[in-house]
C-alpha distance (Angstrom), angle and dihedral (degrees) to the residues before:
residue distance angle dihedral
X1 . . .
X2 3.80 . .
X3 3.76 122.0 .
X4 3.78 138.7 -163.6
X5 3.81 123.0 -130.2
X6 3.76 132.2 -168.6
X7 3.80 117.5 -153.0
X8 3.79 111.6 -150.6
X9 3.81 101.4 174.6
X10 3.78 117.9 71.0
X11 3.76 144.6 69.4
X12 3.83 130.8 -106.0
X13 3.83 109.8 -142.7
X14 3.84 105.1 -156.6
X15 3.77 112.0 -163.6
X16 3.79 133.1 -176.4
X17 3.85 113.6 -111.1
X18 3.82 105.2 49.6
X19 3.78 109.1 168.6
X20 3.79 115.8 -97.8
X21 3.81 113.5 -124.3
X22 3.74 94.7 -106.4
X23 3.77 121.8 115.4
X24 3.82 126.6 -147.2
X25 3.79 131.0 176.7
X26 3.86 111.1 -111.5
X27 3.75 116.1 -134.6
X28 3.81 111.0 -99.0
X29 3.78 111.6 -89.0
X30 3.78 118.2 -119.4
X31 3.80 92.6 -143.0
X32 3.77 134.4 22.3
X33 3.78 125.4 -156.4
X34 3.77 136.6 -150.5
X35 3.83 112.3 -161.8
X36 3.88 113.1 -162.3
X37 3.83 85.5 -158.4
X38 3.81 87.2 74.3
X39 3.82 88.3 67.0
X40 3.80 106.6 64.1
X41 3.79 117.1 -135.2
X42 3.81 92.2 0.7
X43 3.85 116.0 134.3
X44 3.85 107.2 -160.7
X45 3.78 123.6 -135.0
X46 3.82 110.3 -165.9
X47 3.85 121.2 -124.6
X48 3.80 96.0 -173.7
X49 3.80 134.2 36.7
X50 3.78 133.5 -129.2
X51 3.78 110.7 -76.9
X52 3.77 95.4 28.2
X53 3.79 123.0 121.0
X54 3.80 125.1 -118.1
X55 3.76 135.7 -167.9
X56 3.77 122.1 -135.8
X57 3.80 106.0 -87.3
X58 3.83 94.2 20.8
X59 3.84 113.6 134.3
X60 3.80 112.4 -104.7
X61 3.79 99.7 178.5
X62 3.77 140.7 -9.1
X63 3.82 135.1 -143.1
X64 3.82 110.2 -88.3
X65 3.78 93.5 -141.7
X66 3.83 94.6 41.4
X67 3.82 109.4 31.3
X68 3.81 91.4 -177.3
X69 3.84 90.7 68.0
X70 3.79 105.3 84.2
X71 3.82 131.7 -174.1
X72 3.79 118.2 -149.9
X73 3.82 139.7 -158.1
X74 3.83 114.6 -96.1
X75 3.86 90.5 -148.0
X76 3.73 140.5 18.6
X77 3.83 119.9 -101.6
X78 3.75 141.7 85.2
X79 3.80 125.5 -40.6
X80 3.80 96.9 -124.4
X81 3.74 103.6 176.5
X82 3.79 144.0 7.7
X83 3.83 106.5 -157.8
X84 3.76 116.9 -154.6
X85 3.81 132.5 -166.6
X86 3.79 134.5 -170.0
X87 3.83 114.6 -15.9
X88 3.82 87.3 11.4
X89 3.80 91.7 -74.7
X90 3.83 109.8 167.2
X91 3.82 107.5 -115.0
X92 3.79 102.3 171.0
X93 3.80 140.1 4.5
X94 3.77 115.4 -153.4
X95 3.83 124.2 -157.9
X96 3.81 122.6 -167.5
X97 3.75 102.4 -141.0
X98 3.81 128.7 -133.6
X99 3.82 117.2 -124.0
X100 3.81 87.7 -109.9
X101 3.75 128.7 23.2
X102 3.79 126.3 -111.8
X103 3.78 110.9 -158.6
X104 3.77 132.4 -147.3
X105 3.80 106.3 -126.7
X106 3.76 116.3 -135.6
X107 3.79 94.3 172.7
X108 3.75 129.8 -111.5
X109 3.83 121.3 -81.9
X110 3.79 132.7 -150.5
X111 3.82 99.0 -131.7
X112 3.77 91.9 -170.1
X113 3.81 92.2 66.2
X114 3.78 103.4 24.7
X115 3.82 118.0 108.0
X116 3.79 124.7 -128.2
X117 3.78 96.7 -101.8
X118 3.90 92.8 52.4
X119 3.79 90.8 50.0
X120 3.85 92.3 47.0
X121 3.81 91.3 49.2
X122 3.80 92.0 49.8
X123 3.84 92.4 50.4
X124 3.76 90.6 48.6
X125 3.80 98.4 49.0
X126 3.78 94.8 41.8
X127 3.87 96.7 52.8
X128 3.87 93.8 -112.2
X129 3.80 94.6 113.9
X130 3.83 95.4 81.4
X131 3.85 87.1 66.9
X132 3.85 87.8 71.5
X133 3.79 113.0 84.4
X134 3.77 123.8 -170.5
X135 3.74 133.4 -145.8
X136 2.96 128.5 -121.0
X137 3.82 100.9 56.6
X138 3.81 98.9 13.8
X139 3.78 94.8 -115.9
X140 3.82 136.6 128.2
X141 3.82 105.5 -65.5
X142 3.78 120.3 -102.6
X143 3.82 111.2 -112.6
X144 3.81 88.6 -141.2
X145 3.78 95.0 61.3
X146 3.77 129.3 84.8
X147 3.81 113.9 -146.8
X148 3.79 122.6 -131.0
X149 3.81 87.5 -139.9
X150 3.83 140.2 -11.7
X151 3.83 121.3 -129.5
X152 3.86 130.2 -160.4
X153 3.76 124.7 -178.9
X154 3.80 108.8 -144.2
X155 3.78 95.7 -166.7
X156 3.78 141.9 30.3
X157 3.79 131.6 -135.0
X158 3.76 95.8 -176.1
X159 3.82 118.9 122.0
X160 3.84 110.7 -77.6
X161 3.79 91.8 -16.4
X162 3.82 119.6 160.9
X163 3.81 116.2 -85.4
X164 3.82 103.2 -113.6
X165 3.79 95.2 -155.6
X166 3.82 90.7 51.2
X167 3.80 97.0 48.9
X168 3.78 93.9 44.2
X169 3.79 99.9 39.6
X170 3.81 93.6 114.6
X171 3.79 95.9 39.0
X172 3.82 101.4 75.8
X173 3.84 94.2 118.8
X174 3.82 92.1 50.7
X175 3.85 91.7 45.8
X176 3.78 92.6 51.1
X177 3.86 91.7 49.0
X178 3.82 91.2 51.0
X179 3.79 93.8 46.8
X180 3.79 92.2 49.2
X181 3.83 91.1 50.1
X182 3.85 91.4 48.7
X183 3.78 91.2 50.6
X184 3.85 87.4 62.2
X185 3.80 90.3 57.5
X186 3.81 97.6 61.6
X187 3.77 136.7 48.4
X188 3.80 86.4 -148.3
X189 3.75 130.0 60.6
X190 3.77 138.0 -68.4
X191 3.80 102.6 -127.7
X192 3.82 115.6 -160.4
X193 3.81 118.1 -171.9
X194 3.81 122.0 -157.4
X195 3.76 136.7 175.9
X196 3.80 109.8 -81.2
X197 3.82 111.8 -115.8
X198 3.83 94.5 14.9
X199 3.82 131.3 114.2
X200 3.80 98.9 -109.6
X201 3.81 123.8 -164.0
X202 3.85 85.9 -135.5
X203 3.80 94.5 59.7
X204 3.83 111.8 121.7
X205 3.77 95.9 13.0
X206 3.82 120.0 139.5
X207 3.77 133.8 -132.3
X208 3.75 91.1 39.6
X209 3.80 139.1 91.8
X210 3.82 108.8 -133.5
X211 3.83 123.4 -149.1
X212 3.78 130.6 -174.1
X213 3.83 121.6 -137.7
X214 3.78 129.7 -171.4
X215 3.79 133.4 175.6
X216 3.79 138.1 68.8
X217 3.76 129.6 -42.4
X218 3.07 126.0 -38.8
X219 3.85 88.3 43.3
X220 3.78 87.9 100.0
X221 3.82 95.9 52.9
X222 3.73 113.2 105.3
X223 3.79 90.2 -136.9
X224 3.79 90.6 61.1
X225 3.74 90.0 48.5
X226 3.82 94.1 49.5
X227 3.83 89.7 50.5
X228 3.80 91.0 55.0
X229 3.82 100.9 38.6
X230 3.80 103.2 38.7
X231 3.88 118.1 -19.0
X232 3.77 119.4 -142.6
X233 3.82 117.6 -106.5
X234 3.79 126.8 -160.2
X235 3.78 109.7 -77.3
X236 3.78 95.0 24.4
X237 3.79 126.6 110.2
X238 3.80 127.7 -158.9
X239 3.77 130.5 -177.4
X240 3.77 126.9 -137.9
X241 3.85 131.4 -166.2
X242 3.77 134.8 -176.3
X243 3.77 115.5 -116.1
X244 3.79 93.6 -125.3
X245 3.82 90.9 54.7
X246 3.80 90.5 56.5
X247 3.78 88.2 66.4
X248 3.85 91.8 57.9
X249 3.85 90.9 46.6
X250 3.88 91.0 49.0
X251 3.80 92.4 48.7
X252 3.79 90.4 51.6
X253 3.79 93.3 49.6
X254 3.80 93.4 46.0
X255 3.82 100.5 42.4
X256 3.82 106.0 15.6
X257 3.80 91.7 -121.2
X258 3.78 127.8 114.5
X259 3.78 99.5 -134.0
X260 3.81 106.7 -175.5
X261 3.79 96.0 -168.6
X262 3.81 117.2 151.6
X263 3.79 132.3 -170.0
X264 3.78 101.4 -149.6
X265 3.74 129.2 -164.9
X266 3.84 111.2 -134.6
X267 3.82 103.6 -159.0
X268 3.72 143.4 160.0
X269 3.77 142.3 93.3
X270 3.81 91.4 -91.1
X271 3.86 92.8 62.0
X272 3.77 117.5 92.1
X273 3.83 95.7 -149.6
X274 3.82 111.9 15.6
X275 3.77 109.7 -158.7
X276 3.81 143.8 128.6
X277 3.83 124.8 -74.5
X278 3.78 131.0 -165.5
X279 3.77 109.1 -133.2
X280 3.78 141.0 137.1
X281 3.82 131.7 -90.9
X282 3.84 110.3 -87.9
X283 3.85 95.9 16.6
X284 3.80 123.3 150.1
X285 3.82 105.5 -91.8
X286 3.82 89.2 -146.8
X287 3.82 88.4 74.7
X288 3.77 91.4 72.8
X289 3.76 102.3 17.1
X290 3.82 91.4 66.5
X291 3.73 91.0 40.0
X292 3.78 89.2 64.4
X293 3.80 92.2 36.3
X294 3.84 130.0 -135.8
X295 3.82 125.3 -109.1
X296 3.83 91.0 -162.0
X297 3.83 122.6 37.7
X298 3.81 90.4 -170.9
X299 3.76 90.6 77.0
X300 3.80 139.4 122.8
X301 3.86 117.2 -119.8
X302 3.81 112.5 -150.8
X303 3.77 123.9 -170.8
X304 3.78 99.0 -143.3
X305 3.77 130.3 10.2
X306 3.79 124.2 -33.7
X307 3.78 94.4 -105.5
X308 3.86 101.5 49.5
X309 3.80 106.3 9.9
X310 3.81 130.1 112.2
X311 3.76 123.9 -110.9
X312 3.81 113.3 -121.1
X313 3.77 136.2 174.2
X314 3.73 121.9 -93.0
X315 3.84 87.8 -103.0
X316 3.78 93.8 40.5
X317 3.79 128.5 121.1
X318 3.76 134.8 -102.2
X319 3.80 115.0 -99.0
X320 3.81 121.7 -111.7
X321 3.83 94.8 -111.2
X322 3.83 100.5 31.1
X323 3.78 128.2 114.6
X324 3.87 95.9 167.4
X325 3.80 134.1 63.7
X326 3.83 111.7 -165.8
X327 3.75 123.6 -165.3
X328 3.75 119.4 -170.6
X329 3.83 134.7 159.9
X330 3.80 117.5 -78.6
X331 3.79 107.8 -110.7
X332 3.72 103.2 -142.3
X333 3.84 97.8 126.9
X334 3.77 124.8 82.2
X335 3.77 136.6 -146.2
X336 3.78 115.8 -120.7
X337 3.78 106.5 -117.9
X338 3.77 87.7 -6.3
X339 3.77 91.1 157.8
X340 3.78 93.9 56.4
X341 3.79 105.9 49.9
X342 3.81 137.4 66.0
X343 3.74 114.2 -79.7
X344 3.84 120.2 -147.4
X345 3.75 104.1 160.2
X346 3.82 103.5 54.9
X347 3.80 136.8 68.4
X348 3.78 120.2 -114.0
X349 3.77 135.6 164.9
X350 3.82 87.9 -147.9
X351 3.82 124.4 82.9
X352 3.77 93.0 -150.6
X353 3.83 104.8 120.6
X354 3.83 89.2 -33.1
X355 3.75 127.9 106.6
X356 3.81 109.0 -173.8
X357 3.83 88.2 110.4
X358 3.80 88.9 68.3
X359 3.84 91.6 57.8
X360 3.86 106.7 44.2
X361 3.81 94.2 167.2
X362 3.81 97.2 45.0
X363 3.85 116.8 117.3
X364 3.79 120.1 -138.1
X365 3.80 136.7 -153.2
X366 3.86 100.0 -137.7
X367 3.72 127.2 177.7
X368 3.85 131.7 -156.0
X369 3.81 94.9 -92.8
X370 3.78 111.3 127.6
X371 3.81 90.5 -150.7
X372 3.85 93.1 -138.2
X373 3.77 143.0 31.8
X374 3.81 131.9 -93.7
X375 3.76 111.9 -87.7
X376 3.78 142.6 150.6
X377 3.83 118.0 -60.4
X378 3.75 113.5 -78.5
X379 3.79 113.5 -152.7
X380 3.82 106.9 -132.9
X381 3.79 105.4 141.0
X382 3.79 89.3 -126.0
X383 3.84 96.2 118.6
X384 3.82 90.8 65.8
X385 3.78 90.4 56.9
X386 3.78 93.8 64.4
X387 3.84 99.6 29.3
X388 3.80 111.4 88.4
X389 3.83 97.5 -178.1
X390 3.81 118.6 101.1
X391 3.80 90.4 -113.7
X392 3.83 133.6 104.6
X393 3.83 100.3 -117.1
X394 3.85 98.0 -167.6
X395 3.83 93.5 50.3
X396 3.78 92.8 45.9
X397 3.77 91.7 50.8
X398 3.81 91.6 51.1
X399 3.80 91.1 48.0
X400 3.81 89.1 54.9
X401 3.77 91.8 48.2
X402 3.81 92.5 55.6
X403 3.88 93.4 39.0
X404 3.81 91.8 -120.1
X405 3.83 100.0 166.6
X406 3.78 95.3 -178.6
X407 3.77 93.7 52.5
X408 3.83 90.9 44.1
X409 3.79 90.2 54.6
X410 3.82 93.2 45.8
X411 3.81 93.6 49.6
X412 3.80 98.8 52.5
X413 3.81 107.0 -90.7
X414 3.78 91.3 149.3
X415 3.84 89.8 65.4
X416 3.79 102.2 52.2
X417 3.79 141.7 76.1
X418 3.81 128.2 -170.9
X419 3.77 92.9 -97.8
X420 3.81 89.5 63.3
X421 3.79 87.8 67.7
X422 3.85 98.2 46.8
X423 3.82 92.1 101.6
X424 3.76 95.4 47.7
X425 3.78 87.8 49.8
X426 3.84 89.7 49.9
X427 3.76 93.9 54.8
X428 3.81 96.9 35.3
X429 3.92 110.3 129.2
X430 3.83 87.2 -163.2
X431 3.87 93.0 57.3
X432 3.80 90.8 -134.1
X433 3.84 116.1 166.3
X434 3.84 96.8 -117.8
X435 3.75 97.8 174.1
X436 3.78 93.4 51.5
X437 3.80 91.0 46.5
X438 3.81 90.6 54.0
X439 3.81 91.5 44.3
X440 3.77 91.4 53.5
X441 3.84 90.6 46.6
X442 3.83 91.5 51.4
X443 3.79 90.3 48.4
X444 3.84 91.3 51.9
X445 3.87 90.6 50.3
X446 3.79 91.1 47.1
X447 3.83 90.7 52.5
X448 3.79 96.6 43.0
X449 3.81 101.7 34.6
X450 3.83 105.0 17.9
């Protein structure tokens, strides 16, 4: 039975430069990149060498610890370069693309009659398995595990994030195929959360339990939805997937081809004409950034949203999981006595010399300036105002910092992922890196407890 939930704790960050709902085709990228860093705790082992040709959907490397988990090329072409960093760690794999893709054919599948093992094998061999993320630990799911439930967030409340219903409007058949296949992989339910009162692309679909959510960010985060629908207890595992990734999985199951197409929201106050672009996973972002044009070259390009995305160069490549590219001013200038005067042009959860609370619908042109320096935690009670999970965020962060595994377990570490702490990091007067602290804590638990 579906339910509706209203999130009361949170904070909407309204920024200038949201993408207009107009879609253009991005020029084809010359090179495409696969960044192993996008796949946390994965050590890649190459299957092909520099100079060899690959088809779209052909495996390029596999996970050293789990050889059955394979990662494939988004396009056909030549593997031109394997970039390595310290200790010869692979940092980026570059593929020079053909003018037209040649696909590896995995064969179509009838998801209505296929059994769980056949579906799992197909997802593993075709490179679609990395789309499945497990909690606890927020890592690629283990193929050996069976999830209690599977969760999909059908909308996003992050600043300037892509509108899920808009980018997937013509993918209903693919979405249904993916959801039906996923329902075979759990004895529990496939929970899909949508924005309450909206016209969702998931409305009327079968093999799912639909939930409506309303309220400020992070109402669209899957972690918030899990906590409200069916929280994770010790010893339980759940899987999560992004809605856009379902379309790629569904296309693979219906056609046998790994079609890594993305509709990406190009957004931000530095973009002349923010809008949506059809491109391919791992493409050079410059192909559509300079098509729209920038009004400020001194800007930061972020693959993802401004709270959880990854900074890339202006000629960098789109991340594996990303459907948004955000471009905002670089904040390397400072206000004289900025801490001691009224603030009208910034967002704050505090009412001390700030006035954003008086204008909840106002949009702001924010830069990357942290407006303060790193210091010891200051206890203000402000984290709890924007953190909707039934967890004490300050105490959990401190437990992670001192590597107290018992305290981390007791305070709900199994439920969280770094993105759940993006808002507490945004409002932190101490400028502590909350998401990195949680990531390090999860990695320690994964190593010690597994």
